[in-house]
mmCIF file of the N, C-alpha and C atoms, coordinates in Angstrom:
data_MODEL
# 
_entry.id   MODEL 
# 
loop_
_atom_site.group_PDB 
_atom_site.id 
_atom_site.type_symbol 
_atom_site.label_atom_id 
_atom_site.label_alt_id 
_atom_site.label_comp_id 
_atom_site.label_asym_id 
_atom_site.label_entity_id 
_atom_site.label_seq_id 
_atom_site.pdbx_PDB_ins_code 
_atom_site.Cartn_x 
_atom_site.Cartn_y 
_atom_site.Cartn_z 
_atom_site.occupancy 
_atom_site.B_iso_or_equiv 
_atom_site.pdbx_formal_charge 
_atom_site.auth_seq_id 
_atom_site.auth_comp_id 
_atom_site.auth_asym_id 
_atom_site.auth_atom_id 
_atom_site.pdbx_PDB_model_num 
ATOM 1   N N  . MET A 1 1  ? 12.367 21.828 -51.012 1.00 0.00 ? 1  MET A N  1 
ATOM 2   C CA . MET A 1 1  ? 12.388 22.254 -49.626 1.00 0.00 ? 1  MET A CA 1 
ATOM 3   C C  . MET A 1 1  ? 10.962 22.528 -49.157 1.00 0.00 ? 1  MET A C  1 
ATOM 4   N N  . ALA A 1 2  ? 10.599 22.039 -47.980 1.00 0.00 ? 2  ALA A N  1 
ATOM 5   C CA . ALA A 1 2  ? 9.247  22.208 -47.461 1.00 0.00 ? 2  ALA A CA 1 
ATOM 6   C C  . ALA A 1 2  ? 9.056  23.625 -46.940 1.00 0.00 ? 2  ALA A C  1 
ATOM 7   N N  . VAL A 1 3  ? 7.961  24.242 -47.381 1.00 0.00 ? 3  VAL A N  1 
ATOM 8   C CA . VAL A 1 3  ? 7.616  25.597 -46.969 1.00 0.00 ? 3  VAL A CA 1 
ATOM 9   C C  . VAL A 1 3  ? 6.156  25.594 -46.536 1.00 0.00 ? 3  VAL A C  1 
ATOM 10  N N  . PRO A 1 4  ? 5.806  26.255 -45.401 1.00 0.00 ? 4  PRO A N  1 
ATOM 11  C CA . PRO A 1 4  ? 4.412  26.307 -44.988 1.00 0.00 ? 4  PRO A CA 1 
ATOM 12  C C  . PRO A 1 4  ? 3.547  26.983 -46.048 1.00 0.00 ? 4  PRO A C  1 
ATOM 13  N N  . LYS A 1 5  ? 2.360  26.418 -46.289 1.00 0.00 ? 5  LYS A N  1 
ATOM 14  C CA . LYS A 1 5  ? 1.463  26.971 -47.310 1.00 0.00 ? 5  LYS A CA 1 
ATOM 15  C C  . LYS A 1 5  ? 0.796  28.247 -46.819 1.00 0.00 ? 5  LYS A C  1 
ATOM 16  N N  . ARG A 1 6  ? 0.444  28.264 -45.500 1.00 0.00 ? 6  ARG A N  1 
ATOM 17  C CA . ARG A 1 6  ? -0.207 29.448 -44.943 1.00 0.00 ? 6  ARG A CA 1 
ATOM 18  C C  . ARG A 1 6  ? 0.466  29.833 -43.622 1.00 0.00 ? 6  ARG A C  1 
ATOM 19  N N  . LYS A 1 7  ? 0.309  31.095 -43.272 1.00 0.00 ? 7  LYS A N  1 
ATOM 20  C CA . LYS A 1 7  ? 0.845  31.588 -42.005 1.00 0.00 ? 7  LYS A CA 1 
ATOM 21  C C  . LYS A 1 7  ? 0.063  30.966 -40.848 1.00 0.00 ? 7  LYS A C  1 
ATOM 22  N N  . VAL A 1 8  ? 0.755  30.526 -39.811 1.00 0.00 ? 8  VAL A N  1 
ATOM 23  C CA . VAL A 1 8  ? 0.104  30.008 -38.615 1.00 0.00 ? 8  VAL A CA 1 
ATOM 24  C C  . VAL A 1 8  ? -0.241 31.205 -37.735 1.00 0.00 ? 8  VAL A C  1 
ATOM 25  N N  . SER A 1 9  ? -1.539 31.326 -37.395 1.00 0.00 ? 9  SER A N  1 
ATOM 26  C CA . SER A 1 9  ? -1.978 32.478 -36.602 1.00 0.00 ? 9  SER A CA 1 
ATOM 27  C C  . SER A 1 9  ? -1.387 32.408 -35.191 1.00 0.00 ? 9  SER A C  1 
ATOM 28  N N  . LYS A 1 10 ? -1.363 33.553 -34.533 1.00 0.00 ? 10 LYS A N  1 
ATOM 29  C CA . LYS A 1 10 ? -0.817 33.618 -33.174 1.00 0.00 ? 10 LYS A CA 1 
ATOM 30  C C  . LYS A 1 10 ? -1.641 32.766 -32.213 1.00 0.00 ? 10 LYS A C  1 
ATOM 31  N N  . ALA A 1 11 ? -2.958 32.768 -32.409 1.00 0.00 ? 11 ALA A N  1 
ATOM 32  C CA . ALA A 1 11 ? -3.826 31.980 -31.527 1.00 0.00 ? 11 ALA A CA 1 
ATOM 33  C C  . ALA A 1 11 ? -3.540 30.490 -31.673 1.00 0.00 ? 11 ALA A C  1 
ATOM 34  N N  . ARG A 1 12 ? -3.422 30.013 -32.903 1.00 0.00 ? 12 ARG A N  1 
ATOM 35  C CA . ARG A 1 12 ? -3.153 28.591 -33.148 1.00 0.00 ? 12 ARG A CA 1 
ATOM 36  C C  . ARG A 1 12 ? -1.764 28.214 -32.631 1.00 0.00 ? 12 ARG A C  1 
ATOM 37  N N  . ARG A 1 13 ? -0.797 29.072 -32.852 1.00 0.00 ? 13 ARG A N  1 
ATOM 38  C CA . ARG A 1 13 ? 0.569  28.825 -32.380 1.00 0.00 ? 13 ARG A CA 1 
ATOM 39  C C  . ARG A 1 13 ? 0.597  28.756 -30.851 1.00 0.00 ? 13 ARG A C  1 
ATOM 40  N N  . ASP A 1 14 ? -0.076 29.702 -30.202 1.00 0.00 ? 14 ASP A N  1 
ATOM 41  C CA . ASP A 1 14 ? -0.052 29.759 -28.748 1.00 0.00 ? 14 ASP A CA 1 
ATOM 42  C C  . ASP A 1 14 ? -0.833 28.613 -28.112 1.00 0.00 ? 14 ASP A C  1 
ATOM 43  N N  . LYS A 1 15 ? -1.915 28.169 -28.765 1.00 0.00 ? 15 LYS A N  1 
ATOM 44  C CA . LYS A 1 15 ? -2.661 27.008 -28.268 1.00 0.00 ? 15 LYS A CA 1 
ATOM 45  C C  . LYS A 1 15 ? -1.779 25.768 -28.262 1.00 0.00 ? 15 LYS A C  1 
ATOM 46  N N  . ARG A 1 16 ? -0.987 25.608 -29.283 1.00 0.00 ? 16 ARG A N  1 
ATOM 47  C CA . ARG A 1 16 ? -0.108 24.455 -29.392 1.00 0.00 ? 16 ARG A CA 1 
ATOM 48  C C  . ARG A 1 16 ? 0.971  24.497 -28.315 1.00 0.00 ? 16 ARG A C  1 
ATOM 49  N N  . ARG A 1 17 ? 1.489  25.663 -28.043 1.00 0.00 ? 17 ARG A N  1 
ATOM 50  C CA . ARG A 1 17 ? 2.583  25.796 -27.083 1.00 0.00 ? 17 ARG A CA 1 
ATOM 51  C C  . ARG A 1 17 ? 2.118  25.767 -25.632 1.00 0.00 ? 17 ARG A C  1 
ATOM 52  N N  . SER A 1 18 ? 0.862  26.079 -25.362 1.00 0.00 ? 18 SER A N  1 
ATOM 53  C CA . SER A 1 18 ? 0.394  26.250 -23.993 1.00 0.00 ? 18 SER A CA 1 
ATOM 54  C C  . SER A 1 18 ? 0.453  24.969 -23.174 1.00 0.00 ? 18 SER A C  1 
ATOM 55  N N  . ALA A 1 19 ? 0.188  23.811 -23.791 1.00 0.00 ? 19 ALA A N  1 
ATOM 56  C CA . ALA A 1 19 ? 0.142  22.548 -23.053 1.00 0.00 ? 19 ALA A CA 1 
ATOM 57  C C  . ALA A 1 19 ? 1.526  22.099 -22.589 1.00 0.00 ? 19 ALA A C  1 
ATOM 58  N N  . VAL A 1 20 ? 2.574  22.597 -23.189 1.00 0.00 ? 20 VAL A N  1 
ATOM 59  C CA . VAL A 1 20 ? 3.936  22.156 -22.873 1.00 0.00 ? 20 VAL A CA 1 
ATOM 60  C C  . VAL A 1 20 ? 4.358  22.641 -21.483 1.00 0.00 ? 20 VAL A C  1 
ATOM 61  N N  . TRP A 1 21 ? 3.881  23.804 -21.082 1.00 0.00 ? 21 TRP A N  1 
ATOM 62  C CA . TRP A 1 21 ? 4.396  24.436 -19.869 1.00 0.00 ? 21 TRP A CA 1 
ATOM 63  C C  . TRP A 1 21 ? 3.589  24.114 -18.622 1.00 0.00 ? 21 TRP A C  1 
ATOM 64  N N  . LYS A 1 22 ? 2.505  23.353 -18.733 1.00 0.00 ? 22 LYS A N  1 
ATOM 65  C CA . LYS A 1 22 ? 1.688  23.055 -17.565 1.00 0.00 ? 22 LYS A CA 1 
ATOM 66  C C  . LYS A 1 22 ? 2.371  22.016 -16.683 1.00 0.00 ? 22 LYS A C  1 
ATOM 67  N N  . LEU A 1 23 ? 2.359  22.243 -15.395 1.00 0.00 ? 23 LEU A N  1 
ATOM 68  C CA . LEU A 1 23 ? 2.960  21.321 -14.440 1.00 0.00 ? 23 LEU A CA 1 
ATOM 69  C C  . LEU A 1 23 ? 1.906  20.352 -13.918 1.00 0.00 ? 23 LEU A C  1 
ATOM 70  N N  . ASP A 1 24 ? 2.297  19.118 -13.674 1.00 0.00 ? 24 ASP A N  1 
ATOM 71  C CA . ASP A 1 24 ? 1.405  18.131 -13.092 1.00 0.00 ? 24 ASP A CA 1 
ATOM 72  C C  . ASP A 1 24 ? 1.410  18.281 -11.573 1.00 0.00 ? 24 ASP A C  1 
ATOM 73  N N  . THR A 1 25 ? 0.273  18.028 -10.961 1.00 0.00 ? 25 THR A N  1 
ATOM 74  C CA . THR A 1 25 ? 0.218  18.072 -9.504  1.00 0.00 ? 25 THR A CA 1 
ATOM 75  C C  . THR A 1 25 ? 0.919  16.837 -8.949  1.00 0.00 ? 25 THR A C  1 
ATOM 76  N N  . PRO A 1 26 ? 1.632  16.971 -7.845  1.00 0.00 ? 26 PRO A N  1 
ATOM 77  C CA . PRO A 1 26 ? 2.335  15.820 -7.286  1.00 0.00 ? 26 PRO A CA 1 
ATOM 78  C C  . PRO A 1 26 ? 1.351  14.760 -6.779  1.00 0.00 ? 26 PRO A C  1 
ATOM 79  N N  . THR A 1 27 ? 1.695  13.500 -6.957  1.00 0.00 ? 27 THR A N  1 
ATOM 80  C CA . THR A 1 27 ? 0.856  12.399 -6.501  1.00 0.00 ? 27 THR A CA 1 
ATOM 81  C C  . THR A 1 27 ? 1.015  12.238 -4.991  1.00 0.00 ? 27 THR A C  1 
ATOM 82  N N  . LEU A 1 28 ? -0.098 12.144 -4.298  1.00 0.00 ? 28 LEU A N  1 
ATOM 83  C CA . LEU A 1 28 ? -0.071 11.960 -2.850  1.00 0.00 ? 28 LEU A CA 1 
ATOM 84  C C  . LEU A 1 28 ? -0.913 10.756 -2.478  1.00 0.00 ? 28 LEU A C  1 
ATOM 85  N N  . THR A 1 29 ? -0.459 10.028 -1.467  1.00 0.00 ? 29 THR A N  1 
ATOM 86  C CA . THR A 1 29 ? -1.201 8.887  -0.939  1.00 0.00 ? 29 THR A CA 1 
ATOM 87  C C  . THR A 1 29 ? -1.357 9.056  0.566   1.00 0.00 ? 29 THR A C  1 
ATOM 88  N N  . ARG A 1 30 ? -2.233 8.254  1.149   1.00 0.00 ? 30 ARG A N  1 
ATOM 89  C CA . ARG A 1 30 ? -2.449 8.301  2.599   1.00 0.00 ? 30 ARG A CA 1 
ATOM 90  C C  . ARG A 1 30 ? -1.499 7.337  3.295   1.00 0.00 ? 30 ARG A C  1 
ATOM 91  N N  . CYS A 1 31 ? -0.949 7.756  4.404   1.00 0.00 ? 31 CYS A N  1 
ATOM 92  C CA . CYS A 1 31 ? -0.103 6.896  5.230   1.00 0.00 ? 31 CYS A CA 1 
ATOM 93  C C  . CYS A 1 31 ? -0.981 5.797  5.825   1.00 0.00 ? 31 CYS A C  1 
ATOM 94  N N  . SER A 1 32 ? -0.507 4.558  5.759   1.00 0.00 ? 32 SER A N  1 
ATOM 95  C CA . SER A 1 32 ? -1.294 3.432  6.275   1.00 0.00 ? 32 SER A CA 1 
ATOM 96  C C  . SER A 1 32 ? -1.392 3.449  7.800   1.00 0.00 ? 32 SER A C  1 
ATOM 97  N N  . ASN A 1 33 ? -0.471 4.142  8.472   1.00 0.00 ? 33 ASN A N  1 
ATOM 98  C CA . ASN A 1 33 ? -0.464 4.178  9.931   1.00 0.00 ? 33 ASN A CA 1 
ATOM 99  C C  . ASN A 1 33 ? -1.249 5.367  10.495  1.00 0.00 ? 33 ASN A C  1 
ATOM 100 N N  . CYS A 1 34 ? -0.910 6.592  10.052  1.00 0.00 ? 34 CYS A N  1 
ATOM 101 C CA . CYS A 1 34 ? -1.535 7.778  10.648  1.00 0.00 ? 34 CYS A CA 1 
ATOM 102 C C  . CYS A 1 34 ? -2.525 8.479  9.727   1.00 0.00 ? 34 CYS A C  1 
ATOM 103 N N  . GLY A 1 35 ? -2.526 8.155  8.423   1.00 0.00 ? 35 GLY A N  1 
ATOM 104 C CA . GLY A 1 35 ? -3.481 8.751  7.497   1.00 0.00 ? 35 GLY A CA 1 
ATOM 105 C C  . GLY A 1 35 ? -3.064 10.083 6.910   1.00 0.00 ? 35 GLY A C  1 
ATOM 106 N N  . ALA A 1 36 ? -1.842 10.523 7.177   1.00 0.00 ? 36 ALA A N  1 
ATOM 107 C CA . ALA A 1 36 ? -1.360 11.795 6.628   1.00 0.00 ? 36 ALA A CA 1 
ATOM 108 C C  . ALA A 1 36 ? -1.059 11.639 5.131   1.00 0.00 ? 36 ALA A C  1 
ATOM 109 N N  . LEU A 1 37 ? -1.129 12.740 4.381   1.00 0.00 ? 37 LEU A N  1 
ATOM 110 C CA . LEU A 1 37 ? -0.798 12.709 2.967   1.00 0.00 ? 37 LEU A CA 1 
ATOM 111 C C  . LEU A 1 37 ? 0.716  12.708 2.792   1.00 0.00 ? 37 LEU A C  1 
ATOM 112 N N  . ILE A 1 38 ? 1.221  11.710 2.040   1.00 0.00 ? 38 ILE A N  1 
ATOM 113 C CA . ILE A 1 38 ? 2.666  11.583 1.803   1.00 0.00 ? 38 ILE A CA 1 
ATOM 114 C C  . ILE A 1 38 ? 2.898  11.226 0.343   1.00 0.00 ? 38 ILE A C  1 
ATOM 115 N N  . ALA A 1 39 ? 4.126  11.401 -0.127  1.00 0.00 ? 39 ALA A N  1 
ATOM 116 C CA . ALA A 1 39 ? 4.504  10.962 -1.464  1.00 0.00 ? 39 ALA A CA 1 
ATOM 117 C C  . ALA A 1 39 ? 4.584  9.438  -1.458  1.00 0.00 ? 39 ALA A C  1 
ATOM 118 N N  . PRO A 1 40 ? 4.161  8.772  -2.535  1.00 0.00 ? 40 PRO A N  1 
ATOM 119 C CA . PRO A 1 40 ? 4.192  7.310  -2.537  1.00 0.00 ? 40 PRO A CA 1 
ATOM 120 C C  . PRO A 1 40 ? 5.613  6.756  -2.451  1.00 0.00 ? 40 PRO A C  1 
ATOM 121 N N  . HIS A 1 41 ? 5.763  5.605  -1.837  1.00 0.00 ? 41 HIS A N  1 
ATOM 122 C CA . HIS A 1 41 ? 7.043  4.903  -1.675  1.00 0.00 ? 41 HIS A CA 1 
ATOM 123 C C  . HIS A 1 41 ? 8.045  5.708  -0.858  1.00 0.00 ? 41 HIS A C  1 
ATOM 124 N N  . ARG A 1 42 ? 7.550  6.488  0.113   1.00 0.00 ? 42 ARG A N  1 
ATOM 125 C CA . ARG A 1 42 ? 8.405  7.271  0.992   1.00 0.00 ? 42 ARG A CA 1 
ATOM 126 C C  . ARG A 1 42 ? 8.008  7.011  2.441   1.00 0.00 ? 42 ARG A C  1 
ATOM 127 N N  . VAL A 1 43 ? 8.937  7.209  3.362   1.00 0.00 ? 43 VAL A N  1 
ATOM 128 C CA . VAL A 1 43 ? 8.649  7.083  4.790   1.00 0.00 ? 43 VAL A CA 1 
ATOM 129 C C  . VAL A 1 43 ? 7.803  8.287  5.202   1.00 0.00 ? 43 VAL A C  1 
ATOM 130 N N  . CYS A 1 44 ? 6.803  8.060  6.019   1.00 0.00 ? 44 CYS A N  1 
ATOM 131 C CA . CYS A 1 44 ? 5.936  9.135  6.502   1.00 0.00 ? 44 CYS A CA 1 
ATOM 132 C C  . CYS A 1 44 ? 6.737  10.038 7.434   1.00 0.00 ? 44 CYS A C  1 
ATOM 133 N N  . LYS A 1 45 ? 6.702  11.337 7.173   1.00 0.00 ? 45 LYS A N  1 
ATOM 134 C CA . LYS A 1 45 ? 7.443  12.291 8.004   1.00 0.00 ? 45 LYS A CA 1 
ATOM 135 C C  . LYS A 1 45 ? 6.757  12.515 9.350   1.00 0.00 ? 45 LYS A C  1 
ATOM 136 N N  . HIS A 1 46 ? 5.456  12.226 9.413   1.00 0.00 ? 46 HIS A N  1 
ATOM 137 C CA . HIS A 1 46 ? 4.705  12.497 10.629  1.00 0.00 ? 46 HIS A CA 1 
ATOM 138 C C  . HIS A 1 46 ? 4.873  11.401 11.678  1.00 0.00 ? 46 HIS A C  1 
ATOM 139 N N  . CYS A 1 47 ? 4.824  10.125 11.236  1.00 0.00 ? 47 CYS A N  1 
ATOM 140 C CA . CYS A 1 47 ? 4.885  9.039  12.212  1.00 0.00 ? 47 CYS A CA 1 
ATOM 141 C C  . CYS A 1 47 ? 6.128  8.151  12.049  1.00 0.00 ? 47 CYS A C  1 
ATOM 142 N N  . GLY A 1 48 ? 6.833  8.224  10.915  1.00 0.00 ? 48 GLY A N  1 
ATOM 143 C CA . GLY A 1 48 ? 8.048  7.449  10.721  1.00 0.00 ? 48 GLY A CA 1 
ATOM 144 C C  . GLY A 1 48 ? 7.819  6.029  10.237  1.00 0.00 ? 48 GLY A C  1 
ATOM 145 N N  . TYR A 1 49 ? 6.606  5.720  9.772   1.00 0.00 ? 49 TYR A N  1 
ATOM 146 C CA . TYR A 1 49 ? 6.292  4.370  9.301   1.00 0.00 ? 49 TYR A CA 1 
ATOM 147 C C  . TYR A 1 49 ? 6.363  4.276  7.784   1.00 0.00 ? 49 TYR A C  1 
ATOM 148 N N  . TYR A 1 50 ? 6.702  3.067  7.289   1.00 0.00 ? 50 TYR A N  1 
ATOM 149 C CA . TYR A 1 50 ? 6.667  2.752  5.861   1.00 0.00 ? 50 TYR A CA 1 
ATOM 150 C C  . TYR A 1 50 ? 6.167  1.326  5.708   1.00 0.00 ? 50 TYR A C  1 
ATOM 151 N N  . LYS A 1 51 ? 5.064  1.143  5.028   1.00 0.00 ? 51 LYS A N  1 
ATOM 152 C CA . LYS A 1 51 ? 4.437  -0.171 4.823   1.00 0.00 ? 51 LYS A CA 1 
ATOM 153 C C  . LYS A 1 51 ? 4.172  -0.878 6.153   1.00 0.00 ? 51 LYS A C  1 
ATOM 154 N N  . GLY A 1 52 ? 3.729  -0.139 7.147   1.00 0.00 ? 52 GLY A N  1 
ATOM 155 C CA . GLY A 1 52 ? 3.365  -0.722 8.428   1.00 0.00 ? 52 GLY A CA 1 
ATOM 156 C C  . GLY A 1 52 ? 4.529  -1.051 9.340   1.00 0.00 ? 52 GLY A C  1 
ATOM 157 N N  . VAL A 1 53 ? 5.746  -0.686 8.948   1.00 0.00 ? 53 VAL A N  1 
ATOM 158 C CA . VAL A 1 53 ? 6.927  -0.962 9.766   1.00 0.00 ? 53 VAL A CA 1 
ATOM 159 C C  . VAL A 1 53 ? 7.538  0.364  10.198  1.00 0.00 ? 53 VAL A C  1 
ATOM 160 N N  . GLU A 1 54 ? 7.874  0.479  11.482  1.00 0.00 ? 54 GLU A N  1 
ATOM 161 C CA . GLU A 1 54 ? 8.494  1.706  11.974  1.00 0.00 ? 54 GLU A CA 1 
ATOM 162 C C  . GLU A 1 54 ? 9.939  1.775  11.492  1.00 0.00 ? 54 GLU A C  1 
ATOM 163 N N  . VAL A 1 55 ? 10.236 2.792  10.711  1.00 0.00 ? 55 VAL A N  1 
ATOM 164 C CA . VAL A 1 55 ? 11.570 2.961  10.136  1.00 0.00 ? 55 VAL A CA 1 
ATOM 165 C C  . VAL A 1 55 ? 12.349 4.023  10.904  1.00 0.00 ? 55 VAL A C  1 
ATOM 166 N N  . ILE A 1 56 ? 11.658 5.098  11.291  1.00 0.00 ? 56 ILE A N  1 
ATOM 167 C CA . ILE A 1 56 ? 12.270 6.204  12.013  1.00 0.00 ? 56 ILE A CA 1 
ATOM 168 C C  . ILE A 1 56 ? 11.575 6.338  13.361  1.00 0.00 ? 56 ILE A C  1 
ATOM 169 N N  . LYS A 1 57 ? 12.341 6.421  14.414  1.00 0.00 ? 57 LYS A N  1 
ATOM 170 C CA . LYS A 1 57 ? 11.752 6.611  15.752  1.00 0.00 ? 57 LYS A CA 1 
ATOM 171 C C  . LYS A 1 57 ? 11.285 8.058  15.880  1.00 0.00 ? 57 LYS A C  1 
ATOM 172 N N  . LYS A 1 58 ? 9.995  8.229  16.167  1.00 0.00 ? 58 LYS A N  1 
ATOM 173 C CA . LYS A 1 58 ? 9.424  9.575  16.344  1.00 0.00 ? 58 LYS A CA 1 
ATOM 174 C C  . LYS A 1 58 ? 8.872  9.688  17.757  1.00 0.00 ? 58 LYS A C  1 
ATOM 175 N N  . GLU A 1 59 ? 9.037  10.879 18.327  1.00 0.00 ? 59 GLU A N  1 
ATOM 176 C CA . GLU A 1 59 ? 8.480  11.150 19.647  1.00 0.00 ? 59 GLU A CA 1 
ATOM 177 C C  . GLU A 1 59 ? 6.994  11.459 19.489  1.00 0.00 ? 59 GLU A C  1 
ATOM 178 N N  . ALA A 1 60 ? 6.152  10.912 20.335  1.00 0.00 ? 60 ALA A N  1 
ATOM 179 C CA . ALA A 1 60 ? 4.710  11.144 20.254  1.00 0.00 ? 60 ALA A CA 1 
ATOM 180 C C  . ALA A 1 60 ? 4.328  12.408 20.897  1.00 0.00 ? 60 ALA A C  1 
# 
């Protein structure tokens, strides 16, 4: 049966665990029509365009 040879210190244990809980920042791209920051592959909430085509009618 495998048994650890030495005790793992709290610092070493916590260093290993710390990277698991970090969240990634969401990816944002610029809208090709108005330049607002949007999630990729989504319709722009500000102007209603997606890939240069008006998908949602927005009031100016």
